[in-house]
All heavy atoms as an XYZ file, in Angstrom:
628
protein
N     126.907    129.672     77.085
C     125.956    128.988     77.932
C     126.300    127.536     78.079
O     126.599    126.884     77.098
C     124.533    129.155     77.341
C     123.481    128.426     78.093
S     121.864    128.622     77.337
C     121.155    129.723     78.537
N     126.307    126.992     79.332
C     126.691    125.641     79.571
C     125.648    124.704     78.915
O     124.441    125.013     78.776
C     126.671    125.432     81.058
C     126.321    126.721     81.663
C     126.074    127.746     80.575
N     126.142    123.518     78.529
C     125.241    122.505     77.968
C     124.263    121.990     78.969
O     124.661    121.844     80.150
C     126.066    121.401     77.352
N     123.094    121.722     78.577
C     122.090    121.171     79.479
C     122.359    119.705     79.699
O     122.654    118.924     78.768
C     120.701    121.384     78.878
C     119.592    120.990     79.794
C     118.237    121.247     79.123
N     117.476    120.076     79.294
C     116.383    119.752     78.677
N     115.969    120.577     77.744
N     115.714    118.707     78.965
N     122.270    119.273     80.984
C     122.502    117.872     81.350
C     121.218    117.329     81.939
O     120.563    117.911     82.754
C     123.631    117.771     82.398
C     123.785    116.355     82.859
C     124.934    118.303     81.843
N     120.796    116.158     81.426
C     119.619    115.497     81.939
C     119.988    114.285     82.745
O     120.737    113.447     82.304
C     118.694    115.040     80.774
C     117.469    114.326     81.139
C     116.502    115.230     81.939
C     116.748    113.844     79.868
N     119.487    114.199     84.003
C     119.745    113.126     84.865
C     118.411    112.418     85.224
O     117.431    113.067     85.415
C     120.429    113.567     86.161
N     118.445    111.154     85.301
C     117.365    110.381     85.899
C     117.769    110.102     87.341
O     118.780    109.493     87.580
C     117.144    109.018     85.194
C     116.538    109.086     83.837
C     116.366    107.941     83.085
C     116.030    110.308     83.273
C     115.755    107.940     81.840
C     115.411    110.330     82.049
C     115.284    109.167     81.291
N     116.949    110.610     88.250
C     117.200    110.492     89.663
C     116.263    109.467     90.271
O     115.022    109.740     90.225
C     117.123    111.819     90.430
C     117.445    111.706     91.897
C     118.055    112.865     89.752
N     116.761    108.395     90.831
C     115.888    107.321     91.288
C     116.005    107.245     92.801
O     117.112    107.264     93.350
C     116.289    105.993     90.667
C     115.969    106.059     89.152
S     116.598    104.615     88.231
C     118.223    105.247     87.901
N     114.845    107.132     93.487
C     114.840    107.164     94.930
C     114.937    105.803     95.501
O     114.945    104.779     94.809
C     113.537    107.779     95.421
O     112.407    106.926     95.124
N     114.999    105.731     96.818
C     115.020    104.453     97.510
C     113.565    104.086     97.864
O     112.625    104.760     97.513
N     113.421    102.989     98.599
C     112.076    102.592     98.970
C     111.691    101.166     98.617
O     110.540    100.892     98.347
N     112.709    100.243     98.526
C     112.357     98.881     98.269
C     111.591     98.626     96.967
O     112.123     98.767     95.891
N     110.336     98.256     97.112
C     109.552     97.824     95.935
C     109.259     99.026     95.017
O     108.831     98.794     93.880
C     108.208     97.274     96.428
N     109.572    100.215     95.390
C     109.409    101.370     94.488
C     110.388    101.249     93.283
O     110.211    101.838     92.262
C     109.666    102.691     95.217
C     108.610    103.080     96.146
C     108.832    104.429     96.709
N     107.848    104.720     97.699
C     108.095    105.357     98.861
N     109.334    105.716     99.122
N     107.143    105.529     99.714
N     111.385    100.444     93.435
C     112.302    100.170     92.403
C     111.626     99.624     91.161
O     112.007     99.866     90.000
N     110.605     98.805     91.349
C     109.819     98.228     90.265
C     109.086     99.343     89.498
O     109.043     99.380     88.307
C     108.880     97.127     90.706
N     108.528    100.238     90.237
C     107.873    101.414     89.642
C     108.868    102.194     88.787
O     108.527    102.619     87.721
C     107.221    102.321     90.712
C     106.610    103.571     90.223
C     105.224    103.756     90.807
C     107.490    104.793     90.527
N     110.029    102.364     89.313
C     111.084    103.091     88.541
C     111.396    102.415     87.229
O     111.583    103.098     86.198
C     112.377    103.204     89.370
C     112.204    104.093     90.572
C     113.445    104.039     91.497
O     114.362    103.265     91.261
O     113.435    104.824     92.427
N     111.384    101.129     87.207
C     111.605    100.372     85.970
C     110.569    100.694     84.963
O     110.885    100.929     83.759
C     111.729     98.893     86.219
N     109.328    100.733     85.355
C     108.218    101.122     84.442
C     108.336    102.570     83.957
O     108.124    102.834     82.802
N     108.726    103.425     84.851
C     108.844    104.876     84.505
C     110.005    105.003     83.520
O     109.931    105.764     82.568
C     109.079    105.725     85.722
N     111.069    104.296     83.750
C     112.238    104.366     82.807
C     111.828    103.852     81.425
O     112.199    104.427     80.410
C     113.405    103.494     83.316
C     114.144    104.086     84.554
C     115.017    103.033     85.144
C     114.902    105.321     84.167
N     111.058    102.789     81.345
C     110.558    102.310     80.087
C     109.785    103.382     79.368
O     110.010    103.624     78.196
C     109.728    101.005     80.253
C     108.906    100.669     79.036
C     109.114     99.445     78.265
N     110.036     98.435     78.676
C     111.008     97.965     77.927
N     111.193     98.528     76.707
N     111.763     96.995     78.298
N     108.874    104.049     80.082
C     108.060    105.094     79.443
C     108.899    106.240     78.954
O     108.691    106.775     77.826
C     106.989    105.634     80.460
N     109.899    106.670     79.711
C     110.786    107.749     79.312
C     111.554    107.328     78.033
O     111.698    108.113     77.100
C     111.750    108.141     80.436
C     111.025    108.825     81.610
C     111.949    108.926     82.839
C     110.598    110.237     81.189
N     112.124    106.141     78.066
C     112.933    105.717     76.881
C     112.066    105.569     75.629
O     112.483    105.919     74.553
C     113.671    104.392     77.196
C     114.815    104.485     78.214
C     115.354    103.146     78.495
C     115.868    105.451     77.767
N     110.879    105.030     75.829
C     109.947    104.900     74.643
C     109.548    106.324     74.129
O     109.228    106.430     72.946
C     108.759    104.097     75.057
C     109.055    102.636     75.170
C     107.801    101.800     75.638
O     106.745    102.384     75.914
O     107.989    100.544     75.636
N     109.563    107.317     74.983
C     109.229    108.675     74.543
C     110.425    109.356     73.954
O     110.379    110.543     73.591
C     108.656    109.500     75.718
N     111.584    108.660     73.915
C     112.788    109.284     73.320
C     113.569    110.175     74.310
O     114.415    110.919     73.864
N     113.279    110.079     75.581
C     113.974    110.848     76.581
C     115.090    110.032     77.151
O     114.811    108.966     77.787
C     113.009    111.322     77.689
C     111.860    112.113     77.084
C     113.756    112.107     78.798
C     110.686    112.423     78.028
N     116.327    110.428     76.900
C     117.458    109.664     77.374
C     118.363    110.581     78.250
O     118.635    111.710     77.908
C     118.303    109.228     76.145
C     117.507    108.331     75.231
C     118.347    107.699     74.173
N     119.418    106.864     74.689
C     119.252    105.630     75.164
N     118.105    105.079     75.210
N     120.315    104.971     75.600
N     118.778    110.007     79.394
C     119.567    110.840     80.291
C     121.063    110.838     79.937
O     121.548    109.985     79.224
C     119.358    110.094     81.645
C     119.292    108.654     81.224
C     118.517    108.660     79.881
N     121.732    111.857     80.499
C     123.181    111.911     80.403
C     123.837    111.181     81.546
O     124.950    110.769     81.461
C     123.648    113.363     80.364
C     123.076    114.146     79.191
O     123.304    113.705     78.065
O     122.365    115.142     79.433
N     123.039    111.043     82.649
C     123.571    110.355     83.816
C     122.422    109.740     84.581
O     121.257    110.164     84.516
C     124.402    111.268     84.713
C     123.589    112.338     85.463
S     124.546    113.270     86.614
C     125.272    114.465     85.533
N     122.752    108.710     85.379
C     121.814    108.040     86.264
C     122.332    108.215     87.677
O     123.528    107.989     87.947
C     121.773    106.532     85.973
C     121.313    106.110     84.571
C     121.599    104.638     84.333
C     119.795    106.408     84.413
N     121.479    108.579     88.568
C     121.823    108.679     90.027
C     120.750    108.019     90.868
O     119.567    107.988     90.371
C     122.137    110.107     90.436
C     123.346    110.682     89.764
C     120.915    111.005     90.286
N     121.028    107.567     91.962
C     119.989    106.980     92.850
C     120.536    106.715     94.240
O     121.731    106.841     94.549
N     119.574    106.461     95.112
C     119.895    106.073     96.492
C     119.163    104.732     96.760
O     118.103    104.472     96.263
C     119.489    107.160     97.458
O     119.930    106.810     98.757
C     118.003    107.366     97.526
N     119.776    103.897     97.556
C     119.227    102.621     97.991
C     118.813    101.826     96.768
O     119.631    101.557     95.879
C     118.062    102.880     98.938
O     117.679    101.691     99.585
N     117.558    101.423     96.664
C     117.141    100.559     95.545
C     117.297    101.288     94.221
O     117.514    100.678     93.166
C     115.726     99.972     95.779
C     115.509     98.747     94.895
C     114.663    101.015     95.444
C     116.321     97.594     95.342
N     117.144    102.636     94.219
C     117.333    103.408     93.030
C     118.782    103.314     92.529
O     119.029    103.329     91.316
N     119.672    103.275     93.442
C     121.145    103.112     93.096
C     121.397    101.697     92.458
O     122.145    101.606     91.551
C     121.996    103.326     94.276
N     120.638    100.707     93.003
C     120.764     99.385     92.446
C     120.220     99.374     91.026
O     120.832     98.782     90.121
C     120.028     98.363     93.256
C     120.640     98.189     94.680
S     122.272     97.605     94.687
C     122.034     95.917     94.193
N     119.124    100.045     90.754
C     118.557    100.111     89.395
C     119.555    100.844     88.507
O     119.768    100.359     87.380
C     117.210    100.819     89.425
C     116.052     99.946     89.861
O     116.164     98.730     89.919
N     114.942    100.589     90.184
N     120.073    101.940     88.966
C     121.003    102.727     88.180
C     122.254    101.913     87.845
O     122.710    101.907     86.728
C     121.371    104.039     88.869
N     122.786    101.144     88.834
C     123.931    100.314     88.608
C     123.649     99.199     87.610
O     124.524     98.948     86.723
C     124.407     99.749     89.909
N     122.499     98.566     87.699
C     122.120     97.565     86.754
C     122.126     98.105     85.367
O     122.617     97.465     84.408
C     120.723     96.981     87.193
S     120.170     95.688     86.053
N     121.507     99.277     85.175
C     121.434     99.855     83.839
C     122.808    100.333     83.357
O     123.125    100.241     82.160
C     120.423    100.963     83.797
C     118.941    100.539     83.969
C     118.047    101.747     84.155
C     118.550     99.671     82.816
N     123.620    100.860     84.301
C     124.976    101.231     83.897
C     125.800    100.028     83.429
O     126.560    100.188     82.428
C     125.661    101.891     85.069
N     125.614     98.866     84.044
C     126.317     97.707     83.638
C     125.796     97.050     82.375
O     126.500     96.498     81.528
C     126.332     96.653     84.783
C     127.134     97.041     86.003
C     126.810     96.038     87.127
C     128.617     97.044     85.675
N     124.467     97.074     82.147
C     123.828     96.331     81.097
C     123.368     97.195     79.974
O     122.876     96.652     78.979
C     122.667     95.504     81.651
C     123.142     94.527     82.629
O     123.976     93.711     82.331
N     122.591     94.567     83.872
N     123.423     98.504     80.100
C     123.077     99.422     79.054
C     121.689    100.076     79.272
O     120.780     99.355     79.732
N     121.593    101.309     79.011
C     120.390    102.020     79.134
C     119.680    101.979     77.763
O     119.599    102.984     77.048
C     120.604    103.420     79.610
C     119.342    104.265     79.907
C     118.443    103.575     80.934
C     119.677    105.677     80.388
N     119.219    100.786     77.403
C     118.529    100.585     76.171
C     117.463     99.519     76.418
O     117.232     99.082     77.567
C     119.480    100.169     75.064
C     120.366     98.925     75.460
O     119.982     98.194     76.373
O     121.357     98.659     74.804
N     116.854     99.024     75.347
C     115.778     98.037     75.533
C     116.268     96.760     76.181
O     115.590     96.153     77.003
N     117.483     96.304     75.791
C     118.033     95.112     76.374
C     118.303     95.202     77.906
O     117.934     94.347     78.671
C     119.271     94.629     75.623
O     118.972     94.485     74.260
C     119.868     93.347     76.166
N     118.971     96.307     78.238
C     119.305     96.530     79.668
C     118.076     96.728     80.485
O     117.954     96.181     81.607
N     117.091     97.393     79.921
C     115.844     97.595     80.652
C     115.053     96.323     80.790
O     114.444     96.054     81.828
C     115.005     98.690     79.982
C     113.798     99.215     80.786
C     114.242     99.717     82.153
C     113.172    100.323     80.001
N     115.092     95.465     79.755
C     114.393     94.185     79.844
C     115.003     93.320     80.930
O     114.277     92.615     81.643
C     114.451     93.482     78.538
N     116.313     93.399     81.070
C     117.001     92.659     82.198
C     116.558     93.182     83.539
O     116.320     92.369     84.494
N     116.450     94.470     83.646
C     115.959     95.073     84.953
C     114.562     94.668     85.212
O     114.201     94.323     86.374
C     116.142     96.607     84.899
C     115.727     97.332     86.136
C     116.617     96.989     87.310
C     115.773     98.847     85.925
N     113.698     94.726     84.205
C     112.304     94.264     84.403
C     112.213     92.781     84.792
O     111.402     92.440     85.694
C     111.490     94.578     83.168
C     111.316     96.038     82.907
C     110.774     96.370     81.495
O     110.933     95.532     80.615
O     110.320     97.480     81.362
N     113.018     91.960     84.168
C     113.066     90.548     84.531
C     113.506     90.347     86.021
O     112.901     89.549     86.716
C     114.008     89.755     83.591
O     113.506     89.852     82.266
C     114.101     88.272     83.980
N     114.482     91.135     86.467
C     114.907     90.997     87.837
C     113.800     91.404     88.780
O     113.600     90.746     89.808
C     116.126     91.908     88.047
N     113.062     92.458     88.426
C     111.947     92.827     89.299
C     110.782     91.792     89.275
O     110.195     91.565     90.306
C     111.415     94.225     88.896
C     112.295     95.259     89.570
C     113.212     96.044     88.955
C     112.365     95.538     90.950
N     113.814     96.823     89.914
C     113.272     96.584     91.152
C     111.655     95.083     92.044
C     113.633     97.042     92.402
C     111.958     95.579     93.302
C     112.906     96.554     93.480
N     110.531     91.222     88.108
C     109.458     90.146     88.055
C     109.912     88.961     88.926
O     109.096     88.334     89.598
C     109.238     89.712     86.618
C     108.240     90.625     85.940
C     107.690     90.041     84.621
N     108.553     90.111     83.492
C     108.927     91.190     82.832
N     108.501     92.345     83.212
N     109.750     91.164     81.817
N     111.211     88.604     88.836
C     111.722     87.510     89.668
C     111.617     87.782     91.134
O     111.279     86.918     91.935
C     113.165     87.185     89.257
C     113.269     86.578     87.840
O     112.219     86.160     87.254
O     114.420     86.520     87.360
N     111.936     89.057     91.510
C     111.802     89.446     92.938
C     110.401     89.389     93.444
O     110.106     88.971     94.521
C     112.363     90.882     93.086
N     109.447     89.783     92.582
C     108.028     89.721     92.918
C     107.592     88.271     93.035
O     106.829     87.957     93.991
C     107.148     90.452     91.889
N     107.995     87.393     92.146
C     107.615     86.017     92.231
C     108.161     85.321     93.475
O     107.559     84.488     94.060
C     108.105     85.275     90.957
N     109.352     85.754     93.883
C     109.979     85.236     95.148
C     109.490     85.893     96.390
O     109.857     85.557     97.469
C     111.511     85.285     95.027
N     108.625     86.930     96.238
C     108.092     87.712     97.312
C     109.202     88.320     98.169
O     109.130     88.376     99.405
C     107.139     86.883     98.224
C     106.170     87.710     99.017
O     105.875     88.839     98.634
O     105.701     87.168    100.016
N     110.242     88.862     97.496
C     111.367     89.446     98.168
C     111.063     90.815     98.802
O     111.545     91.167     99.876
C     112.553     89.557     97.274
C     113.221     88.284     96.788
C     114.363     88.565     95.826
C     113.679     87.410     97.926
N     110.252     91.570     98.113
C     109.895     92.915     98.559
C     108.338     93.114     98.508
O     107.861     93.804     97.664
C     110.586     93.976     97.674
C     112.060     94.004     97.761
C     112.616     94.887     96.670
C     112.530     94.529     99.119
N     107.673     92.482     99.498
C     106.160     92.642     99.445
C     105.794     94.111     99.619
O     106.446     94.841    100.325
C     105.673     91.792    100.615
C     106.893     91.545    101.447
C     108.053     91.703    100.611
N     104.729     94.489     98.953
C     104.258     95.858     99.019
C     103.752     96.258    100.432
O     103.809     97.405    100.780
C     103.130     96.139     97.973
N     103.272     95.282    101.141
C     102.680     95.596    102.418
C     103.602     95.089    103.551
O     103.618     93.909    103.921
C     101.319     94.879    102.575
C     100.578     95.261    103.807
O     101.205     95.608    104.780
N      99.262     95.214    103.779
N     104.403     96.013    104.063
C     105.394     95.630    105.078
C     104.799     95.212    106.409
O     105.353     94.418    107.144
C     106.419     96.816    105.333
C     107.314     96.953    104.143
C     107.056     97.917    103.251
C     108.361     96.126    103.945
C     107.880     98.100    102.121
C     109.155     96.239    102.832
C     108.951     97.280    101.907
O     109.728     97.417    100.822
N     103.552     95.648    106.687
C     102.827     95.181    107.911
C     102.596     93.728    107.747
O     102.748     92.923    108.696
C     101.572     95.967    108.097
C     100.680     95.564    109.254
C     101.479     95.654    110.567
C      99.424     96.424    109.363
N     102.104     93.256    106.582
C     101.825     91.886    106.336
C     103.155     91.082    106.456
O     103.145     89.955    107.028
C     101.236     91.653    104.941
C     101.023     90.211    104.629
C     101.624     89.505    103.675
C     100.124     89.320    105.282
N     101.181     88.212    103.654
C     100.268     88.048    104.652
C      99.200     89.466    106.290
C      99.549     86.958    105.017
C      98.515     88.346    106.715
C      98.644     87.103    106.072
N     104.227     91.598    106.021
C     105.489     90.905    106.107
C     105.867     90.713    107.611
O     106.347     89.650    108.028
C     106.615     91.672    105.405
C     107.985     91.070    105.509
C     109.025     91.822    104.787
O     108.830     93.003    104.419
N     110.165     91.237    104.589
N     105.659     91.743    108.387
C     105.934     91.663    109.827
C     105.052     90.594    110.475
O     105.544     89.836    111.308
C     105.690     93.055    110.485
O     106.531     93.970    109.846
C     106.049     93.048    111.969
N     103.780     90.606    110.189
C     102.830     89.586    110.729
C     103.287     88.166    110.348
O     103.249     87.273    111.189
C     101.433     89.901    110.301
C     100.787     91.091    110.904
C      99.390     91.378    110.301
C     100.674     90.960    112.439
N     103.666     88.030    109.097
C     104.162     86.684    108.652
C     105.422     86.235    109.418
O     105.518     85.082    109.758
C     104.465     86.715    107.169
C     103.277     86.682    106.287
C     103.568     86.657    104.819
N     104.784     85.956    104.414
C     105.460     86.116    103.286
N     105.059     87.016    102.467
N     106.496     85.411    103.052
N     106.251     87.182    109.749
C     107.485     86.825    110.484
C     107.157     86.472    111.991
O     107.847     85.632    112.559
C     108.415     87.971    110.504
N     106.060     86.992    112.498
C     105.715     86.732    113.891
C     104.909     85.443    114.073
O     104.877     84.926    115.161
C     104.853     87.882    114.427
C     105.593     89.240    114.558
C     104.682     90.361    114.976
C     106.752     89.114    115.596
N     104.304     85.005    112.960
C     103.428     83.812    113.114
C     104.242     82.527    112.847
O     105.143     82.365    112.250
C     102.311     83.831    112.062
C     101.537     82.607    112.030
C     101.420     85.023    112.389
């Protein structure tokens, strides 16, 4: 029987990447560790960040810091309609 492989699959969607960081923290704290990371769009950026910095507390802390910095800079507002209105005014 082939060995079971566990993958964390992360989706795209801009600010959803911050949600993924929280979900990853919960999974790691529960002792669930993947064999591979895959993603698309912002999920691929999260996966690449963790691949470079480690899928552990330190790497995840770096990812969370990046998301906090992005939120503070208002890079990915949750309400894209508001962003559009701000651009028009």
